[in-house]
Structure formats: C-alpha cells, structure tokens
C-alpha positions, 0 to 999 in steps of 0.5 A: 499500500505504501509504494502505491500511495507514494506513486500517487504523490503522497509522502507517507511511510510504511508505519503511518500507512499501517496505522491508518489501515489498522484504524480503518479495519482495512488489514486482513486477519493473521492466519493461525499456525497449525500445530504438529501432531506427534505420535504419543503412544506407539508400541510395536508388538512383534510376534516373532523374533527379528520381525520388527527392527526399529532405528532412531536416526538423530543425525546423518551426514550426506 
C-alpha cells in the first residue's frame, strides 16, 4: 500500500500507512499456525523374533 500511495504523490511511510489501515479496519486477519501432531503412544508388538527392527536416526551426514 505504501508504494502505491507514494506513486500517487503522497509522502507517507510504511508505519503511518499501517496505522491508518489498522484504524479503518483494512488489514487482513492473521492466519493461525496449525500445530504438529506427534505420535504420543506407539508400542510395536512383534509376534516372532527379528520380525520388527526399529532405528532412531538423530543425525546423518550426506
């Protein structure tokens, strides 16, 4: 909005343009961040030995 107003001949900075838009309810509402869903309780139950192998990789070098 500020560059548009400056092209139209108004001497206004971005702070003043923001204050004017906020006071006239011209700002868009902010989007809320969606939280991550983590696995809370996962317990693997293998039926035979060596049927389930798990690994937790913290850091890998490529």
